[in-house]
N, C-alpha and C positions, 0 to 999 in steps of 0.2 A: 664551134669551140674556139676559144682564144687562149693564147699562151703569153701574150705581152703583159696582160694585167689579169691576175687571178682575183676577180671581184668577189667571188664566193668566199675565198680565204680571208679577204679583207673584212667582209661583213661578219664572218664567224669570229674573227679576232676581235672586232669591235664589241660584239655582244659578250664575248668571253671576258674582255677587260671590264665592261660594265658590271658583269656578274661578280668578278673578283673584287671590285671596289665595294659593291653592296655587301659581299660576304665579309670583307674586312671591317666594315662599319658594324655589322651584326656581332662579329666576334668581339670588337671593342666594347659594345654595349653589354654583352654577356659577361665579359671578364671584369668590367668596372661596375656593373649593376646600374649604370646610369644611361638614360635615354639621351641626355645632352652632355657630351664630353667636350665639345668645342663650340664656339659661336656659330660655326657653319651648320651645326646640327639643327639649331633653332635659336636664331638671334634674339627674337622677342622673348622667348621662353627663358633664355639664359639671363637676360636683364632682370626679368621678374624674379627669377630664382636667386640671383645674387643679392637683390634687395631683401628678399625673405631671409636669406642666410645671415645677413647683417642683423635683421630683427631678431632672429632666433638666438644668435650669439649674445646680443644685448639683453634679451629677455632672460637668458640663463644667468647673466651677471646680476641683473636686477633682482632675480629670485635669491641669489646668494646675498646680495645687499640687504634684502628684507629679512633674511634669516639672521644676519649679523645684528641688525637693529633689534630684532626680537630677543636675541641672546643678551644684548646690552640692557634692554628694559627688564628682562627677567633677573639679571644680576642686581639691578637697583631695587627691584621689588623684593628680592630675597633678603637684602640687607634691611629694608624697612620692616620686614616681618620680624626680624630679630629685635629691632628697636621697639617694635610694638610690645613684645614680651617684657622688655625692660621697663617701659613706661607703665605697664600694668603693675609691675612690682613696686615701682616708685610711688604710684598712687596708693597702693596698699600700705606702704610705709608712712605716707602722709596721714592716712586715716588712722593708723595705729598711733602715731605721735600726737594726734589731736585729742586723744583720750586723757582725761584728768588723772586716770589711774597710773599713767606712765610717770616715772621719776625723771629728773633732769639727766641722770646718768643713762637711763633707758633711751631717752631722746638723742643723747650724744651718739649712742650706738646706731640708732636709726639714721642719724645724719651721716655717720661714717659710711654706712652702706649706701645711702643715697648719693653721696659724693662719688663713690666708686662706680656706681651705675651711671651717673652723669658722665664721668670720664669715658666709660665704655661706649656710650652713645656717640660721643665725639670721635672716639677712635674708629668705630665702625664706619661712621660717615666719611672719615678721612682716608680710610684704606679701601673703600669700595670703589673699584675701578674696572674698566674694560679696555683691553688693549692699551694699557698705560695711560688711560684717560680717566681722571677722577670724576665721579658722577654726582654724589649728593653732599659734597662738602661746600657747596655754594659757588664753585667756580663756573658752573654752567647755568646759573640763575638768570643771566641776561642773554648771553650768546647762544646757548643751547647747542644741540647736536643736529647736524643736517642728515636726514635720512633720504637717500636717493633710492626710490623704490619702484621706478619705472624707467623706460628707455629714452625719454626725451628730457626737456629742461623747463617744464612749465611748473611754476610754484603752485603748490596745492594739489596738483595732479601727479607730477612725477617726483616731486620732492617737497619736504617740509621740515621745519625745525621743531625739536622738542626740548623744552627747558626743564631743569631740575632745581628745585628749591634747596636752600640750606637746611640740612637735617642734623646738623651738629647740635649740641646742647644749647649753645648760644642762639642758633637759628630757631630752636624750639622755645626760646625764652625761659630756659631752665637755670640760667647762671646765677640768679639771685635767690634761689629757694633756700629757706632756712627752717629746719625742723626742730630747732633747739627750744622753741617755746610753743605753747598751745596755739596762740594766735598765728604764729608763723606757719605751723603745720596746717592750720585751717585754711590759711591763704594759699598754701601750696597746692591744696586740692584743686582749686579753680585754675591755677597756673598749669598744673599737669593735665587737666581736662582740655585746656586750650592747646597744649602741646600735642595731645592725642588727636585733636581735631585737625591740626596742621599736618600731622603725619598721615591721618586717614585721607585727607584731601589729596595729598601728594600720591598716596598709594592708589587711590581710585583713578587719578589721572593716568598714572602709569599703566594700570590695569586696562583702562579704556584703549590706550595705544597698543597694548598687547593684543587685545581683541581685534583692533583695526588691522594690525600687521598680519594676524592669522588669516583674515579674510583676503588681504592683499596677496599673500603668498599663494593661497588657493586659486585666486583669479589669475595670477601670473602662470601658474602651472597649467590651467586650462588653456590660456592663450598660447602658451608654448606648444602644447599638444596640437592645437589647431594650426599653428604656423608650420610645424614639422609635417603634418599631414598634407597641407597645401603645397609645400615645397616638394615633398615626395611625389605628389601627383604630377607636378610639372617636370621634375628632373629625373626621377627614377625610371628605370626600364621595366616594362612588362615582360618578365622572364618567359612566360608561356608563349606570348606573341613572338618574342624574339627567337625562341627556339624553333617555332614553326617557320619563321623566315630563314633561319639558319639551315634547316633541313631542305627547304625549297632551293636556296642558293647553292647548297652543296650538290644537289642533284643537277642543277643547271650548269654548275662548274664542270662536273664530270662529262655531261653531255656536250658542253662547249669545247672541251679539250678533244673529245672524239670527233666533233664536226670539223675543227681546225685541221686535224690529221687527215680526215677524208678530203677536205677541200684542197689541201696541199698535194694530194695524190692525183688531182685532175690533169696537171701537165704531163704526168707519166702516161695517162690514158691517151692524150693527144699524141705522145711520142710513139705509142704502140700502133696507132693508126698510120703514122708515117712509115713505120717499119713494114706494115702490110702493103 
């Protein structure tokens, strides 16, 4: 037996320190719910996880962007639906004014209603806006609106522009319609039909973009779920496994403390031999 160096106590202390470090890491994982809390836990895994977190955050925003774009299109389509009803009534007035049984006074009343409806079409087109941006008054017929619907910057894949044609009365070529004569009313029918075609073409275009964005949002949601699942697999802690490790280290900790105490008693044993 030696008393200058208590090697057994040193070894017991080393093992106890290793157990304590391991227990601290397990407690940190259990309390945070994460397998990787610092780069030292898994440097490569942390780098992958951080890139995925950036993608997850960007995908969330892209999904919100796509929903904003969808709301914008639905706003424009709703206004065109109202204009559609007005155009139907205007055509009805034109057909009515084309009849020879109508008097000039009757046609003047039809013209008066027609003018009111024409002004209403222009008013609707001018007040239709989303987030203070007018949509169908002709201001976006060339520049359009940029829809950023994914996380990168590739035109056609991550973003594209949607233009909106002029849906005012002048844009629909309704500004020169005159129902005061039979010939004028008859000509008005073809003009209104042309306006209906212009409106339907615009509405179909907007509807196709609404369908496209609906699919885009669904795809982004699936991609988001997969990214979250992948990031969780890398970074999140397996609670059942960590609890098993916690119990193991807790037992080792108690045993280590007891062994350190026993090892520190060895010099006393030597002293008792000297007394004898």
